[in-house]
C-alpha positions in Angstrom: 10.5 -17.5 0.4 7.6 -16.1 -1.6 8.4 -13.5 -4.2 6.2 -10.5 -5.0 5.4 -12.3 -8.3 4.1 -15.3 -6.4 1.9 -13.1 -4.1 0.6 -11.2 -7.1 -0.4 -14.4 -8.9 -1.9 -16.1 -5.9 -5.7 -16.3 -6.4 -7.8 -15.4 -3.4 -8.8 -19.0 -2.8 -5.1 -19.9 -2.4 -4.4 -17.3 0.2 -2.9 -18.6 3.5 -5.4 -20.0 6.0 -4.0 -17.9 8.8 -5.6 -14.4 8.8 -2.4 -12.7 10.0 -0.4 -14.4 7.2 -3.1 -13.3 4.7 -2.8 -9.7 5.8 1.0 -9.9 5.6 0.8 -11.3 2.1 -1.2 -8.2 1.0 0.8 -5.5 2.8 4.1 -7.0 3.9 6.3 -4.8 1.7 7.4 -1.6 3.5 6.5 0.5 0.5 2.9 -0.8 0.5 2.5 0.3 4.1 3.9 3.7 3.3 1.6 4.0 0.3 -1.4 3.1 2.5 -0.2 5.7 5.1 0.0 8.4 2.5 -3.3 7.6 0.9 -5.3 7.5 4.1 -5.9 11.3 4.1 -7.2 11.1 0.5 -6.4 10.9 -3.2 -2.9 11.6 -4.5 -1.3 11.8 -7.9 1.6 9.5 -8.7 4.2 12.3 -8.3 2.8 13.4 -4.9 3.0 9.8 -3.7 6.6 9.4 -4.9 7.6 12.7 -3.2 5.8 11.9 0.1 7.2 8.4 0.3 10.8 9.5 -0.3 13.5 7.0 -1.5 11.4 4.9 -3.8 12.1 4.5 -7.5 9.4 5.1 -10.1 9.6 1.5 -11.2 9.1 0.1 -7.7 6.2 2.5 -6.9 4.5 1.6 -10.1 4.8 -2.1 -9.4 3.6 -1.7 -5.8 0.6 0.4 -6.9 -0.3 -2.2 -9.6 -0.2 -5.0 -7.0 -2.3 -3.0 -4.6 -4.8 -2.3 -7.4 -5.0 -6.0 -8.2 -5.6 -6.8 -4.5 -8.5 -4.4 -4.4 -6.8 -1.9 -2.0 -6.3 1.0 -4.5 -8.2 2.5 -7.3 -6.3 4.0 -10.2 -8.0 6.8 -12.1 -6.6 8.0 -15.4 -7.7 11.4 -16.8 -7.3 11.8 -20.6 -5.1 14.8 -20.6 -1.6 15.7 -21.9 0.5 15.0 -20.0 -1.5 12.1 -18.5 -3.1 12.7 -15.1 -3.3 9.6 -12.9 -4.7 9.6 -9.3 -4.7 6.9 -6.7 -7.4 6.4 -4.0 -7.9 3.8 -1.4 -10.9 1.5 -1.8 -13.1 0.8 1.2 -11.0 -2.4 1.6 -7.9 -0.2 1.7 -9.4 2.2 4.2 -10.3 -0.8 6.4 -6.6 -1.1 7.1 -6.6 2.2 9.1 -6.9 0.6 12.5 -3.9 -1.6 11.7 -1.8 1.5 10.6 -3.0 3.4 13.7 -1.9 0.5 15.9 1.5 0.5 14.2 1.8 4.3 14.7 1.0 4.0 18.4 3.4 1.1 18.9 6.2 3.0 17.1 5.6 6.1 19.2 5.7 4.0 22.4 8.9 2.2 21.3 10.6 5.5 20.4 9.6 7.0 23.8 11.1 4.0 25.7 14.3 3.9 23.7 15.4 7.6 23.9 
């Protein structure tokens, strides 16, 4: 089984040949999908993301955001202030995942409606 470290260190040329597997390699962690969901409306600070996602540790959120930044899905902007002010925004590539998240939302809604 691939670890997050393996995925993080996989150069683009070594990504899976299957497009579905490539997508899963980039966003397969549940936290990454929730980060994408919460950044779709716009830029958020680290604390806002942590609060909106819920039960995620600071360490895990930091690691996920770093991986997403390295994958080109998120831009991290640091403002030189005390205390430091850091914001996260989706790149165009990150925003291009919106139809996938919308489809997941619709599927989840349908599933919940059928299983009441």
